N, C-alpha and C positions, 0 to 999 in steps of 0.2 A: 504494500499500499504506500503510495506516495505521501509525504508529509503534508500537513495542512497548509503549511506556509508557502508550499509550491503549487498549490491546487487552485488558488483563487486569484482574483485580481482586485485592484484597489476599488473599481466601480461596484464590487459586490456589496460594499458598505451601504450603498443606496438602493440596492436591488434585491437583497435577501433580508427579509424583514420579519420581525415577531412583534405584534401588538398584543399585549396581554394585561390582564388585570380585571377587576370586577366592575369597573365603570363602563357599561355597555355603550351608552350614548356618545361619550367622548371617543371610544375606540372606533365607532362607526363614522363619526365626523372625521376623524383622521384618515380612515379608509377611503371615504368619499373624496376627500381632498387629494389623496394620492392618486386615485383613479383618474380624476379630472386633470391632474397635472401630467400624468403619463399617456393618456389616451383621449383623443377628441371624441365627443359624444357619438358622432356618426360611425366611428370605427369600433365601438364597444360590443356590438352584436356578435362580431366575428373574432375579436381579439381579447375578450375578457372571459375568463373561465372561473367557475366556482366549484370547489370540492368540499365534502363534508367528512371530517375526520371521525365522526360518530356513526357514519353509515356502515353496515356490515360489509358492503362491497367496495369500501375505500381501497383505492389502488395507488401506490406510490409511483408505479410506472405511468399512470395516466397523468399525474402531476408533472413528472419530469417531461413527459412527451409534449404536454401543453406548453411548458416553458421553452422547449427546443423547437417547436413548430414555427415555421416562417409565417409571419403575420400576413393576413390578406388586406391589401389596400393601405396597410400601415406597417412600418418596420417593428413597432413596439407591440409587446404582449404583456398582459398582467394575469397572473395566476393567484387565485385566492383559496386558502384552505381554512374553512370555518370549523369551529368546534375542535381546534387542533389540540386542546388539552387531552382529548381522548387518545391521542397518540401515545401517551404515557403508559397505557395499558399493555400488559404483558403480551397480549396477542398481536401487538404491533411492533414487537422488537425487530423483526426482519424489515418491516417498512421503514423504521427509524434508520437502520443502517443503510438501506438503499437510498434514502433521501439524503442522508448525510454525505454519502459518496457522490451522488449525481448532481446535487445542487451547487457543488464547488465548480462545475464546469458549464453552468448555464450560459448561454450566449448573451452578449451585452445588450441585446434588444429586449431581454425578458426581465420582469420584476415578479418575484414570488413572495407573497405575504401570508403568514400563518396568523390567524386570529384565535386567541385562547382566552378563556375565562380566568378566574383567580386560580392561582397555583397553591393556595392555602388550604390544606386538608386538616381541619380541626386544630388550627394553630400551628401545624408543622408543615414546613415547605417540603414538598415531595423530592425524594432523590432523583436526581436527573433533571431538575428544573421543570419549567412549564411544559416541555414537550417530551421530556425523557432523553436520555443519552443514547447514542452520541449526537443526536440532532440538535439539542439546545446548545451543546458546546460549539458545534460548527457555526451556528448562526451568531453566537456570542463572539466568536473569534473573527469571522470573515464578514458577518453582516451586521445588523443593528437590531437591538431590542428596545422597544419603547413600552414603559409601564404606564397603566391607566388606573390608579387607585381611586377610591371614592374621594371626592372633594371634602375637605374639612368644612365645618359649619360656616365659618366666616367666608371662605372662598365660595362656597355654594350660594350664600346669601348675596355676594357681590356679583356673581354670574346672573342671578335672578333679577337683581336690579338692573343690570344691563339689558337683559332680554325685555324687561318691562318698558324701558325707555325706547327700545326699538318698536314696541307696540304702541308708543305714544302715552305711556302711563308712567306714574311715579310710584314706585313701590317704597314705602317708608321703611326706615331702618328697622323699627320693631316688627313690622309686617314681614320684612325679608328673613329676620331671624326666626320668627315663628314658622314661616313657610318652610325654611330649611330644616327646622326641627321636625315638623310634622310630615313632610314629603320626602325629606332626605333619607339616606344619603344619596340615593340614585338620582342622578341629574334628569334622566328621562321622565321619571314620575314627577319630579319637582316641576318640570317645564309643562307638563300636562295640567297640573294643578294651577299653574300660573295662567295658562290659557283660559281656564274656567274663570279665574278671578278677573282677567281682562274683559271677558264677556259680561260678567256680572256688574262690573263697574259701569258699564255703559258709557254715558257721556261724561262721567267724573273722570278727572285727570289723575286722582290719587287712589291708590289701593292701600287700605288701612289694616292695622292688626286685627280690628274687629271684623273686617271682611274675611281675613284668613281664618279667624276662629269659627266664623259661621259656616264657611264653605268646605274647609279642608279638615277632615276627621283625623284625630290623633290616634295612633296605634295604642293597643292595650299596654304594650311594653313602655311606651312613652308616658302613658297616664300613671303607670306604677312608679316611673322615675320622678314624675312631678309630685305625686303623693309623697314620696320619701324625701324629696327636696323641701316640701312644706313641713314634714315632721322634723327634719334637721333644724329648720329655722324656728320651730315652735309655732307655726302658723296653723293652729288647730282647725279653725273654721275653713280655711282653704284645703286643708288635708281632708277634712270630712266631705267638703263639697266635691273634690276630685273622686273620692270613693263613691259618692252618691251618683255622680255622672256615669261611672263605669257600671254601677248596678242598674241604673235607669237605661243604659244603652244595651241591656240584655246580657251583660257579662256576669255569670253566676258567682256568688261569693266563694262557693266550693273551689272555683278555679282561681280567683283572685289571691286567696291566701297562700296556695302553693307558689304562685308567680312572685309574690312578695318575698317568700322564703327563698326562692331561686335567686332573686336579685340581691337579697341580703348576703347570700353566700358568695356571689360574685363580688360584691363590694368589699367583703372582709378579705378575699384573696387580693383584690386590687390594692387595697390599703396596705396590706403586707408587703407586696411587691414594690409599691410606691416608696414605701419607707426604707426599702433596701436599694434604692436608686435605680430601679428598673423603669424605663420608659414605656408608654402604652403601645408604641409601635414595635417594641422589641419581639422578635420571634421566639417561640418557646425553646428552640434548640440553642439559642444564645444565652440562656440563663445558666448561671453556675449550677453544678450538680446539686449543691445543698438546697438551693431554692426551688428547683425542679422537683426534688424529692420531698419538699414540704408541702407541695400542692396535693390536694385529695385526689385519690384514684377515681373516685366517682364525683362528678360535677367539676372537673378541672376547668378552671376559667378559660383556658385556651381552646377547649372543646365547645363550651357553651357560648363564648363570645369570640369566635374564630376570626372576625374581621377587625383590622386596626381601629376603625372608626368606632366600633362597638366598645372596644377596651378604652379608647380615649374618653368616652363618656363616663365609663366606670371610674377611671382614674380621677376624672374631674370631680365626680360626685363623692367619691371616697374621701377626698380632701376636706369635705364639709361635714363629715360625720366622724365623731370620736369613737374610739374603741368601747368606751362605756355605752354610748348610744347603740352601737351595733350589737353588742352583747345582750343589752337590755331588750332590744327589738327581737332578737332570735328567741330569747326566753319567753317573752310575751306572745310571740307567734305560735310557739309550741303549745303554750297553755290554750290560747284561743282555738287552735286547730283541734286539740284534744277535747275541749269542751264542746265544739261543734259536732264532734263525732260521738259524744256522749261518754267519753272515757274519763273526764275529769269534771269537777264541779264548775259551773259556769253556764253561760247561755248556750242552749243547743240550737238556737236559730243561727245558721252561718252568717247571715247578713248583719244581725246584731252583734255576733262575735267579732266580725270584721270592723264594725263601726267602733265598738269599745276598744279594740286593739289600736286603731288610729288615735282616738282621743287620749288613751293612756300614753302612748309614745310621744305625741305632740306636746302633752302637759309635762312630761319629763324633761323635754328639751328647753323648757322655759327658764 
C-alpha cells in the first residue's frame, strides 16, 4: 500500500469533506452553499449524486464511480453520502477500507462530501471517529472536517434576532432568549417557531417575550428546570405555578416526580464534576480515572445528558444550588414518592404530594 502522503494532492483539502455534528440545519446550509459554489443549477441533474450510508444496498464502488465519472455538460461532479455515521457499523468495515483507498485518487473535477450526525454515543466518542477507521483518518489527513455543534443559547438568540430582522421584525432580547430556551438547541425548530411568531405579530414590528410565551410551548424538561430554578431562589409561588402548569397541561404527577428525581441526580453529578474543574463540554473519556469511577453505573450523567448543550445547562444550574439544597431535595422527593405510593405516611394523592414537595423545598431555600 502506498503511503498516504503520496496518494493525494493539495486540492483534496477542498474536495474531500466531512460535515458532521448534531446541528442539522447548519449542516444543510453548508452543503447547499457548497453545491451552489461547485455546480451551476442547470448542471445538477446530471452531475450531482446522493448516496445513503444507512441503506442496506450502500455501495462504496458506486460512490467512487460517481466521483470518477466524467461530468456531462460540466467538468465538475459532486457526490454526497448522507447518514454517513452508519459507516461506523461493523458491516461496513470493507466499505470503509475501499473508500479510504479510492478517495485518495479522485480526479480534480470531483468533490465528495460525507454528511454525518453526532458522533457522541452516550457521552463517549466512538472509536474511529465519525465514520470509523481508516476512512475518518484519510479525510482528516488529506481532506477537511467541519463540525456543526448545536449553537449555545446566546448564539442561537443572536441568529434568531438576525432572521427576525430579515423578516422585517424586531425580536426583543428577552423574547430571543426565551425562544432559544424553548425551541432550541436545534436551529431548524427555532426558525420554524420564529416563522409562526412573525405571522402572529401581523402588522406589529416587535415580537415580545409575551408572544413567545403564548405561542411556543416549553418542553417538560424545560419546565422541570424552571421549577428547580425557582426552588433554588426560594420563589415558592413561581415554583408552584410552574408545577400547576405542568399538571394542567396533562403531565401526570406520577411522571413529574421521577423526572424531578432524574434531574436532581444529574445536577449532583454536574456539581461534583464542576467542583473538580471539569467543563461541561469535556468528553467522558477525557476525565481522570478517579472522576470517571465516581460516576454512578446507573444514571451516568454522560448517558442521560449526552449532548454538550444539555450538560452546559446542568453545569449552570448546579452552580445555583448548594449541596444542602440538593441533598434535602433528594430526601424530600423520596418521601413524597413513597407517600404517593402508600409506602410511608403522607398524602397518597400524587398531585398533592408533588405540590407539598415544591412548597417545602422552596421554603427551605428562603
